[in-house]
Kinemage of the C-alpha trace (Angstrom):
@kinemage 1
@onewidth
@group {chain A} dominant
@subgroup {mainchain}
@vectorlist {calphas} color= white
{ca met a 1} P -38.743 15.472 -43.024
{ca ser a 2} L -39.800 15.721 -46.671
{ca ala a 3} L -39.767 12.719 -48.954
{ca arg a 4} L -37.337 14.596 -51.138
{ca glu a 5} L -34.891 15.032 -48.284
{ca arg a 6} L -32.665 11.981 -48.200
{ca leu a 7} L -29.075 11.035 -48.811
{ca leu a 8} L -28.319 9.692 -52.256
{ca his a 9} L -26.870 6.193 -52.466
{ca pro a 10} L -23.099 6.489 -51.780
{ca ala a 11} L -22.195 4.227 -54.720
{ca ala a 12} L -23.951 6.637 -57.098
{ca trp a 13} L -21.871 9.585 -55.942
{ca trp a 14} L -18.603 7.626 -56.121
{ca leu a 15} L -19.360 6.341 -59.619
{ca trp a 16} L -20.218 9.917 -60.610
{ca gly a 17} L -16.900 11.141 -59.198
{ca leu a 18} L -14.890 8.381 -60.879
{ca gly a 19} L -16.503 9.156 -64.235
{ca leu a 20} L -15.642 12.831 -63.871
{ca ala a 21} L -12.086 11.950 -62.757
{ca thr a 22} L -11.690 9.784 -65.865
{ca ala a 23} L -12.702 12.770 -67.982
{ca ala a 24} L -10.160 14.991 -66.214
{ca ser a 25} L -7.394 12.429 -66.728
{ca arg a 26} L -7.878 12.420 -70.511
{ca thr a 27} L -7.318 16.123 -71.180
{ca thr a 28} L -4.812 18.842 -70.394
{ca asn a 29} L -6.962 21.727 -71.609
{ca pro a 30} L -6.907 24.207 -68.704
{ca met a 31} L -10.400 25.540 -69.371
{ca val a 32} L -11.926 22.067 -69.325
{ca leu a 33} L -10.015 21.143 -66.155
{ca leu a 34} L -11.085 24.335 -64.381
{ca leu a 35} L -14.645 23.585 -65.461
{ca val a 36} L -14.366 20.122 -63.879
{ca ile a 37} L -13.250 21.693 -60.593
{ca gly a 38} L -16.121 24.195 -60.820
{ca val a 39} L -18.657 21.412 -61.406
{ca cys a 40} L -17.354 19.544 -58.350
{ca thr a 41} L -17.622 22.680 -56.223
{ca leu a 42} L -21.164 23.396 -57.442
{ca val a 43} L -22.500 19.894 -56.818
{ca val a 44} L -20.880 19.684 -53.373
{ca ser a 45} L -22.273 23.065 -52.339
{ca glu a 46} L -25.800 22.038 -53.373
{ca arg a 47} L -25.963 18.375 -52.306
{ca arg a 48} L -23.500 17.904 -49.459
{ca asp a 49} L -24.751 16.544 -46.161
{ca pro a 50} L -24.640 19.617 -43.879
{ca ser a 51} L -24.023 17.452 -40.809
{ca ala a 52} L -20.821 15.948 -42.262
{ca pro a 53} L -17.451 17.680 -42.772
{ca asn a 54} L -16.532 18.975 -46.203
{ca pro a 55} L -13.148 17.575 -47.338
{ca leu a 56} L -13.334 19.118 -50.811
{ca met a 57} L -11.486 22.275 -49.801
{ca ala a 58} L -8.593 20.204 -48.442
{ca phe a 59} L -8.325 18.362 -51.770
{ca val a 60} L -8.420 21.668 -53.670
{ca val a 61} L -5.670 23.101 -51.461
{ca ile a 62} L -3.530 20.007 -52.048
{ca gly a 63} L -4.095 20.407 -55.784
{ca ala a 64} L -3.037 24.059 -55.629
{ca met a 65} L 0.109 23.056 -53.744
{ca ile a 66} L 0.889 20.456 -56.423
{ca val a 67} L 0.512 23.062 -59.172
{ca thr a 68} L 2.766 25.507 -57.329
{ca phe a 69} L 5.388 22.853 -56.615
{ca arg a 70} L 5.393 21.701 -60.230
{ca leu a 71} L 5.917 25.253 -61.499
{ca val a 72} L 8.733 25.932 -59.023
{ca thr a 73} L 10.562 22.718 -59.892
{ca thr a 74} L 10.155 23.485 -63.602
{ca val a 75} L 11.735 26.902 -63.123
{ca ile a 76} L 14.682 25.478 -61.176
{ca leu a 77} L 15.217 22.052 -62.765
{ca gly a 78} L 13.341 22.257 -66.072
{ca asn a 79} L 11.158 19.541 -67.580
{ca gly a 80} L 12.780 18.762 -70.920
{ca ile a 81} L 10.539 21.096 -72.939
{ca arg a 82} L 12.558 23.509 -75.060
{ca gly a 83} L 10.431 26.501 -75.965
{ca glu a 84} L 11.111 29.458 -78.186
{ca thr a 85} L 9.594 32.106 -75.889
{ca val a 86} L 12.237 32.667 -73.189
{ca leu a 87} L 10.836 34.485 -70.168
{ca phe a 88} L 14.039 34.824 -68.114
{ca thr a 89} L 17.353 33.105 -67.524
{ca leu a 90} L 18.630 31.888 -64.168
{ca pro a 91} L 22.305 31.349 -63.294
{ca arg a 92} L 23.116 27.772 -64.268
{ca ile a 93} L 25.056 25.518 -61.914
{ca pro a 94} L 27.456 23.206 -63.777
{ca leu a 95} L 26.982 19.489 -63.124
{ca pro a 96} L 29.289 16.507 -63.766
{ca glu a 97} L 29.000 14.472 -66.955
{ca trp a 98} L 27.122 11.613 -65.294
{ca ala a 99} L 24.360 14.106 -64.414
{ca ser a 100} L 24.306 15.847 -67.792
{ca phe a 101} L 20.636 14.986 -68.259
{ca leu a 102} L 19.787 17.306 -65.355
{ca arg a 103} L 20.074 21.056 -65.121
{ca ile a 104} L 19.872 23.555 -62.291
{ca gly a 105} L 19.037 27.013 -63.535
{ca gly a 106} L 19.287 28.164 -67.118
{ca arg a 107} L 16.662 29.415 -69.556
{ca val a 108} L 13.002 29.270 -68.533
{ca ser a 109} L 10.575 29.275 -71.449
{ca leu a 110} L 6.873 29.975 -71.538
{ca glu a 111} L 6.170 26.632 -73.229
{ca ser a 112} L 7.825 24.627 -70.439
{ca leu a 113} L 5.858 26.492 -67.768
{ca leu a 114} L 2.590 25.978 -69.636
{ca tyr a 115} L 3.304 22.266 -70.043
{ca ala a 116} L 3.950 21.947 -66.298
{ca leu a 117} L 0.828 23.974 -65.503
{ca tyr a 118} L -1.437 21.891 -67.743
{ca asp a 119} L -0.105 18.588 -66.425
{ca ala a 120} L -0.301 19.614 -62.764
{ca leu a 121} L -3.767 21.084 -63.241
{ca arg a 122} L -4.945 17.714 -64.534
{ca leu a 123} L -3.868 16.039 -61.276
{ca ala a 124} L -5.509 18.824 -59.269
{ca ala a 125} L -8.793 18.257 -61.129
{ca ile a 126} L -8.647 14.511 -60.416
{ca leu a 127} L -8.088 15.252 -56.728
{ca ala a 128} L -11.074 17.620 -56.773
{ca cys a 129} L -13.273 14.834 -58.187
{ca leu a 130} L -12.183 12.449 -55.429
{ca gly a 131} L -12.698 15.162 -52.818
{ca ala a 132} L -16.201 15.814 -54.144
{ca ala a 133} L -17.038 12.112 -53.899
{ca asn a 134} L -15.753 12.097 -50.303
{ca ala a 135} L -17.835 15.154 -49.441
{ca leu a 136} L -21.038 13.842 -51.050
{ca ala a 137} L -20.806 10.252 -49.760
{ca ser a 138} L -18.606 9.275 -46.849
{ca pro a 139} L -16.451 6.163 -47.491
{ca arg a 140} L -17.886 4.762 -44.262
{ca arg a 141} L -21.361 4.671 -45.839
{ca leu a 142} L -19.980 2.996 -48.937
{ca leu a 143} L -18.326 0.247 -46.891
{ca arg a 144} L -21.740 -1.018 -45.783
{ca tyr a 145} L -22.317 -2.293 -49.317
{ca leu a 146} L -19.165 -4.338 -49.648
{ca pro a 147} L -19.760 -7.985 -50.641
{ca ala a 148} L -19.332 -10.652 -48.000
{ca thr a 149} L -16.048 -11.699 -49.619
{ca leu a 150} L -14.508 -8.372 -48.603
{ca tyr a 151} L -16.063 -8.482 -45.154
{ca asp a 152} L -12.795 -8.704 -43.177
{ca val a 153} L -11.127 -5.942 -45.194
{ca gly a 154} L -14.197 -3.737 -44.828
{ca thr a 155} L -14.258 -4.249 -41.066
{ca ala a 156} L -10.609 -3.219 -40.767
{ca val a 157} L -11.195 -0.123 -42.905
{ca val a 158} L -14.267 0.853 -40.877
{ca val a 159} L -12.292 0.580 -37.642
{ca gly a 160} L -9.482 2.658 -39.153
{ca leu a 161} L -11.854 5.333 -40.423
{ca thr a 162} L -13.538 5.433 -37.016
{ca phe a 163} L -10.424 5.715 -34.880
{ca ala a 164} L -8.324 8.120 -36.953
{ca pro a 165} L -10.564 11.180 -36.293
{ca gln a 166} L -11.127 10.096 -32.687
{ca leu a 167} L -7.402 10.067 -31.994
{ca leu a 168} L -7.182 13.678 -33.143
{ca ser a 169} L -10.148 14.711 -31.013
{ca asp a 170} L -8.670 12.895 -27.995
{ca ala a 171} L -5.347 14.674 -28.503
{ca arg a 172} L -7.081 18.058 -28.657
{ca ala a 173} L -9.084 17.275 -25.514
{ca val a 174} L -5.988 16.217 -23.556
{ca arg a 175} L -4.065 19.253 -24.770
{ca ser a 176} L -6.888 21.592 -23.731
{ca ala a 177} L -7.040 19.949 -20.302
{ca arg a 178} L -3.300 20.385 -19.808
{ca ser a 179} L -3.436 24.027 -20.924
{ca leu a 180} L -6.127 24.680 -18.297
{ca arg a 181} L -3.688 23.314 -15.719
{ca gly a 182} L -1.031 25.839 -16.756
{ca his a 183} L 1.011 23.740 -19.185
{ca asp a 184} L 2.239 25.405 -22.341
{ca gly a 185} L 1.355 22.552 -24.691
{ca arg a 186} L 4.338 23.098 -26.979
{ca gly a 187} L 7.614 21.326 -27.564
{ca val a 188} L 8.712 17.735 -28.031
{ca arg a 189} L 8.484 16.919 -24.324
{ca glu a 190} L 4.879 18.101 -24.174
{ca leu a 191} L 3.995 15.951 -27.196
{ca ala a 192} L 5.479 12.929 -25.451
{ca arg a 193} L 3.272 13.603 -22.439
{ca leu a 194} L 0.215 13.720 -24.681
{ca ala a 195} L 0.928 10.259 -26.112
{ca val a 196} L 0.251 8.269 -22.928
{ca pro a 197} L -3.352 9.435 -22.213
{ca val a 198} L -4.251 9.396 -25.910
{ca leu a 199} L -2.988 5.828 -26.394
{ca glu a 200} L -4.661 4.713 -23.176
{ca thr a 201} L -8.009 6.067 -24.388
{ca ala a 202} L -7.493 4.425 -27.773
{ca phe a 203} L -6.754 1.032 -26.203
{ca glu a 204} L -9.839 1.240 -23.997
{ca arg a 205} L -12.002 2.127 -26.978
{ca ser a 206} L -10.466 -0.704 -29.013
{ca leu a 207} L -11.223 -3.258 -26.312
{ca gly a 208} L -14.795 -2.000 -26.051
{ca leu a 209} L -15.253 -2.161 -29.804
{ca ala a 210} L -13.786 -5.661 -29.967
{ca ala a 211} L -16.154 -6.878 -27.243
{ca ser a 212} L -19.196 -5.333 -28.913
{ca met a 213} L -18.243 -6.766 -32.310
{ca glu a 214} L -17.695 -10.228 -30.850
{ca ser a 215} L -21.108 -10.152 -29.175
{ca arg a 216} L -22.691 -9.383 -32.579
{ca gly a 217} L -21.035 -12.271 -34.398
{ca tyr a 218} L -18.097 -10.528 -35.981
{ca gly a 219} L -15.074 -12.747 -36.594
{ca arg a 220} L -17.020 -15.976 -37.012
{ca ala a 221} L -15.461 -18.571 -39.276
{ca val a 222} L -16.921 -19.195 -42.735
{ca arg a 223} L -17.131 -22.772 -43.964
{ca thr a 224} L -15.613 -23.298 -47.380
{ca thr a 225} L -14.094 -26.075 -49.491
{ca pro a 226} L -10.518 -25.992 -50.836
{ca arg a 227} L -11.796 -26.065 -54.417
{ca gly a 228} L -14.128 -23.136 -53.913
{ca arg a 229} L -11.402 -21.162 -52.140
{ca arg a 230} L -8.916 -21.781 -54.981
{ca thr a 231} L -11.482 -20.843 -57.630
{ca ala a 232} L -12.388 -17.618 -55.879
{ca ser a 233} L -8.696 -16.743 -55.376
{ca val a 234} L -7.777 -17.315 -59.039
{ca leu a 235} L -10.753 -15.287 -60.243
{ca ala a 236} L -9.919 -12.496 -57.807
{ca val a 237} L -6.294 -12.275 -59.020
{ca val a 238} L -7.257 -12.355 -62.705
{ca gly a 239} L -10.012 -9.800 -62.154
{ca ala a 240} L -7.713 -7.466 -60.208
{ca val a 241} L -5.094 -7.624 -62.966
{ca gly a 242} L -7.761 -6.901 -65.576
{ca val a 243} L -9.164 -3.956 -63.611
{ca leu a 244} L -5.702 -2.440 -63.034
{ca ala a 245} L -4.734 -2.879 -66.687
{ca gly a 246} L -8.045 -1.380 -67.806
{ca leu a 247} L -7.733 1.610 -65.482
{ca tyr a 248} L -4.185 2.186 -66.684
{ca gly a 249} L -5.414 2.092 -70.251
{ca leu a 250} L -8.165 4.593 -69.485
{ca leu a 251} L -6.113 6.993 -67.392
{ca asp a 252} L -2.967 6.977 -69.542
{ca ser a 253} L -3.646 8.721 -72.818
{ca ser a 254} L -0.571 7.146 -74.458
{ca val a 255} L -2.135 3.675 -74.259
{ca gly a 256} L -5.545 4.544 -75.657
{ca gly a 257} L -8.992 3.999 -74.163
{ca val a 258} L -9.894 1.517 -76.916
{ca leu a 259} L -7.570 -0.999 -75.263
{ca gly a 260} L -8.292 -0.017 -71.664
{ca leu a 261} L -12.092 -0.213 -71.750
{ca pro a 262} L -12.365 -3.912 -72.811
{ca leu a 263} L -9.764 -4.922 -70.221
{ca leu a 264} L -11.617 -2.989 -67.555
{ca leu a 265} L -14.943 -4.622 -68.447
{ca val a 266} L -13.417 -8.120 -68.444
{ca gly a 267} L -11.713 -7.419 -65.104
{ca val a 268} L -14.940 -6.142 -63.548
{ca val a 269} L -16.872 -9.215 -64.738
{ca val a 270} L -14.240 -11.653 -63.449
{ca thr a 271} L -13.932 -9.802 -60.142
{ca gly a 272} L -17.713 -9.821 -59.789
{ca ala a 273} L -17.727 -13.596 -60.355
{ca ser a 274} L -15.114 -14.022 -57.623
{ca leu a 275} L -17.118 -11.893 -55.194
{ca ala a 276} L -20.312 -13.798 -56.049
{ca ile a 277} L -18.661 -17.151 -55.327
{ca gly a 278} L -17.383 -15.872 -52.000
{ca ala a 279} L -20.708 -14.280 -51.082
{ca ser a 280} L -22.615 -17.507 -51.782
{ca arg a 281} L -20.717 -19.173 -48.922
{ca asp a 282} L -21.449 -16.427 -46.415
{ca gly a 283} L -24.912 -14.932 -46.354
{ca arg a 284} L -25.336 -11.661 -44.495
{ca ser a 285} L -28.311 -9.464 -43.819
{ca gly a 286} L -28.478 -5.720 -44.349
{ca his a 287} L -29.866 -2.994 -42.092
{ca arg a 288} L -31.450 0.232 -43.339
{ca arg a 289} L -30.132 -0.004 -46.868
{ca asp a 290} L -30.205 3.146 -48.980
{ca lys a 291} L -32.658 3.236 -51.842
{ca trp a 292} L -31.559 3.050 -55.478
{ca thr a 293} L -34.007 5.007 -57.605
{ca trp a 294} L -34.005 6.861 -60.908
{ca ala a 295} L -32.025 9.685 -59.263
{ca glu a 296} L -29.090 7.363 -58.558
{ca thr a 297} L -29.181 5.963 -62.089
{ca leu a 298} L -29.214 9.413 -63.683
{ca thr a 299} L -26.388 10.555 -61.412
{ca val a 300} L -24.183 7.684 -62.580
{ca val a 301} L -25.102 8.456 -66.210
{ca cys a 302} L -24.226 12.145 -65.736
{ca gly a 303} L -20.792 11.148 -64.462
{ca ala a 304} L -20.250 8.580 -67.223
{ca val a 305} L -21.073 11.018 -70.052
{ca pro a 306} L -17.975 13.258 -69.670
{ca gly a 307} L -15.768 10.227 -69.041
{ca gly a 308} L -16.936 8.490 -72.205
{ca val a 309} L -16.764 11.620 -74.351
{ca leu a 310} L -13.235 12.508 -73.200
{ca val a 311} L -11.988 8.936 -73.688
{ca val a 312} L -13.245 8.989 -77.286
{ca ala a 313} L -11.936 12.519 -77.833
{ca ser a 314} L -8.421 11.702 -76.635
{ca ala a 315} L -8.317 8.432 -78.580
{ca gln a 316} L -9.350 10.193 -81.803
{ca gly a 317} L -7.153 13.244 -81.181
{ca trp a 318} L -9.779 15.989 -81.135
{ca ala a 319} L -8.360 19.485 -81.383
{ca gly a 320} L -7.920 21.168 -78.010
{ca val a 321} L -8.234 18.038 -75.847
{ca val a 322} L -4.449 17.784 -75.392
{ca pro a 323} L -3.286 21.226 -76.553
{ca val a 324} L 0.299 22.046 -77.447
{ca pro a 325} L 1.713 24.595 -74.960
{ca ser a 326} L 2.089 27.901 -76.772
{ca ala a 327} L 1.718 31.626 -76.212
{ca gly a 328} L -1.819 31.662 -77.625
{ca ser a 329} L -4.897 30.318 -75.867
{ca pro a 330} L -5.624 26.656 -76.676
{ca pro a 331} L -8.751 25.810 -78.703
{ca leu a 332} L -11.766 24.892 -76.621
{ca pro a 333} L -13.639 21.756 -77.781
{ca val a 334} L -17.311 22.635 -77.368
{ca leu a 335} L -18.546 19.037 -77.154
{ca thr a 336} L -16.259 18.223 -74.232
{ca val a 337} L -17.423 21.365 -72.422
{ca leu a 338} L -21.054 20.321 -72.845
{ca ala a 339} L -20.205 16.808 -71.633
{ca val a 340} L -18.601 18.189 -68.457
{ca leu a 341} L -21.604 20.454 -67.865
{ca val a 342} L -23.833 17.357 -67.930
{ca ala a 343} L -22.058 16.236 -64.742
{ca ala a 344} L -23.433 19.341 -62.972
{ca leu a 345} L -27.067 18.285 -63.446
{ca pro a 346} L -27.212 16.209 -60.200
{ca ala a 347} L -26.994 19.510 -58.313
{ca trp a 348} L -30.659 20.098 -59.264
{ca phe a 349} L -32.511 16.827 -59.847
{ca thr a 350} L -31.125 14.755 -56.947
{ca pro a 351} L -32.894 14.852 -53.559
{ca arg a 352} L -31.569 17.272 -51.001
{ca pro a 353} L -29.832 15.800 -47.939
{ca arg a 354} L -31.534 15.838 -44.604
{ca arg a 355} L -31.394 19.174 -42.858
{ca ala a 356} L -30.131 19.328 -39.304
{ca leu a 357} L -32.757 19.834 -36.630
{ca pro a 358} L -32.750 23.291 -35.036
């Protein structure tokens, strides 16, 4: 195996994906959003671990379904946008006075459809960024780097992530075995017969996992003082509120990133202090930690560049960042396009993942 063949640190890929998702959340320009989805597809195709499944396509399909659903509901129910370019008119169903704010049928304008398309495409681009982060770095790898304060939560999540795919594989194995015995494998009654062997296998695996975890010291009590526990709890609550308020300020363009970024930084600092206090009471050792080199740092920077540029662009109202739906094509801000293209650079300078043995 070459020295250049290794998996990048999972935190680097997730920070890259969150930065790109922040950029997608600050614009409704369809060209920029499609470029974000293209960047995610390019990086995943070049740097995905070939031995792991690729969930990006599932996220893209879900995004396409959201776009289609939003357009259909806009045609039938409308979205409050009154445009001048009427495409067609549907028969309108009269509603009582208490539901006068709703409509079923009526005029469908080009502007209302474009508004729905732009808004739904933004959500689809955010989902593509999260799917790319999942494909490049499994959440299970990221959970190894949780602080000791979040140890119990991380253990529960690891068990959940481990058993959810295994339940599906067990169900397929039982269904295949029953089909070999001449059973059809369809219908509600057949599904009920699948539940007993699948649950029995899951319980046996759970007991084995619990025994192995107990033999390795999982579940041991951590000594702490009431004062330290109260301090860590207060800091955790304040930090969580600050992080949520900051993320809301960054993701919602009506609030403005100027307010959201300071709240997010304060929340991260306070949350980090809470985790540090909890980790000081419970020392844990690591095993085969991933390296953090210049490649990880540059990857995080490449994801932060489009996020920072789009936050500034939306706060200052650059032309084309949030275009007005109209018959003409919206203006394309060149600087935002270049910022999104920066996020594609990890497809070339990051190390390639390990190739599967023949």
